[in-house]
N, C-alpha and C positions, 0 to 999 in steps of 0.2 A: 335718406335715399340719394342716389347720384354719386356714391362713393362710399367705401367702407368706413373711412374716418376722414373728416374734413379738415381737422386742425392743420394749420400750416406747419406746426412743429413736427408732424409726421412726414412731411414731404420735402423738407429741406433742412440742412444742418442748422443748429441753433448758433450759428456764427455769423457775424457781420463784420465788415472791415471798418476800422476806425476812420472817420472822416478827417479828423484833425489830429494827426500824430506824426512824430518824426519818422516812424516806420509805417508807411501807409498800407503795407501788406500784413501788418500784425493784426490777427483776429482777436476778438474778445467774446466771451460768452454772454449771451443776452439773458438778463434777469427774467424771472417769472413775470414780474410786473411789466417789463418792456414787451415781452412776448404776448401777454394778454392784451396790452394796449394796441399792438400791431394787428393782432387777430381781429380786434373790434373794428378795424379799418379795412378789413379784407373780405372779399367775396370769392366763393368757389364758382367757377364757370366750367360747365361740362358739355360734352357732345360737340366740341369744336373740330372742324375739318383739320386734317394734318397739315395742310398748306397755310394755315392761319399765321399771320405775322402780327407783331405788336402794333404796327401802324394801322393795320386793317381792323384790329379789335378796338382800338381806342375810340373811334367815332361812335360806337354803340353807347359808350358811357359819357359822351361829351356834355350831357346836361346834368350829370350826377355830381361832378366836382373834379378837382385836379387829381390825376393819377400819379402815385409815387413810383410804383413798379408793377410789372407784369411778369409772371413766371409760369412757364409751360411745364406740365408734368404728365405722367402716364402715357408717354409716347411709345408706341409699340415698335420695337426694333428687332431685326433678325438676330439669331444667335451668332455671335462673332467674338473673335479674340480682341477686337477693338473695345475701348471703353465706351460706355453708352453715349456719352456726350459726342464722341467722334462719329459713332454710328448715326446719330441724329443729324449732325452737320453734313454727313455724306448722304443723308436721306435714305439710309438702309432700313426702310420700314418693313415691319412684318405685315402679313395679310390677315392677322388675327382680328384686327378691327381697323376702321378708317377714321377714328377720332382720337382726340386727346383732351386733357383738362388744363385749366389755367387757374392761377390765383391772381386776382387784381387787388393791389393794395392802394387805397386812396390816402390822401394827405389829411382828410377830415373824416371823423367817424360818421358824421351826418350823411355823407355820400352813400354809405352802405344801404340805408333805407331806400333811397331812390333807385339804387342799382338792382336790388332784389325784385323791385316792381317790374323789371324788364324780363323776368323769367318767362321763357317760352318764345322770346323774340326769334324770328327766322333770320339766320345768318348763313349765307352761302348754301341755301337750300336745306339747312338743318335747324331744328328747334334747339336752341341752347338752354341749358339749365343754369340758373343763377341762384345761389343760395348763400346763407350766412355760413361763416366758418365757425363762429363761436357757438351758435345755437341753431343747427339746421332745422328747418321746419318739417319735422316728421309728423305725419298724420296717419297712423296705422289703420284707423277706422275706414279710411277712404283709399287704402292701398290694397291692390290685389296681387296675388302671386300667380305667375304664369310659368308652367313647367313644360319640359319636353319640347323646347323650341330648338330649331336647327342652330348649330354653332356659328353659322355665318350670318345669322340674323343681326341686324344693326338696331341701335337705339331709335334711329329715325323711322325705320320700318314699323316698329312697335308704336311709336308716337302717332304715326299716321293711321294705323289700323284701329287703335283704341280711341282715337279722336272721334270715332263714330258714336261713342257712348257719352261724350261730353268733353269738357275742357281737361286736357292732360296737364298736370302740374309738374310731373317728373317721371323719368324712365330710367331704371337702373338694371343693366344686365350684369349678373354676377360673373366676375372674371378672376382668373388666376392672377395673383399679385405680381408674379415674376414674368410670365409669358404673355399676359393679357388675353389669353385664350378664354372664350366664353365657356360657361359650365352648363348651358342649356336651360337656365332658369332666369327669371327677371321679376322685377317689382314695378308696377304701374300705379302711380298716384293720380287719382282723378278728382275733379271738383265735387264737393259734397252734394249739391242739389242735383246735378246730372246723374251721379252714381245712384242716388236713392230712387230716381224716377225710372230707371231702366230695369 
């Protein structure tokens, strides 16, 4: 939950720049082993406000370990002839949603365990989703399907409404991969004990 596919390989090219090379712009393909090792040091962070900057996100993970990189993804932009990166720089955001996702890569694998324990932290008035990239914690027995919701509904609105039933672990609104337009359905993952008692 919290994204259709979490693997970093789905959200960025499998190319990195050589750190020590005569041609510093020369890319190389990451091996499967390197990609797996990197993913094991990475967490998915969802429901971030669009105005989030790397410097404002770093303090959340200050007790988890040293961060190697932060990459923002799923930024909704208006249809334009400009490349997506240019639209993001110019803040030409679409009104289809008010959040984006990020991938935080730590230098040590042990940091990931500490980071996922911060799931549900309130950041800029939004509950952020923090999950593993390699093995997202899916729990279908405690996940409910919600249909026929208004297209303008946000993750935060659902988080707040379903918080009445207990601890919310995750909220995912199903969206179009290209336009980020909501499709009117969502999945809410609630805590086991609370879900059974309501």
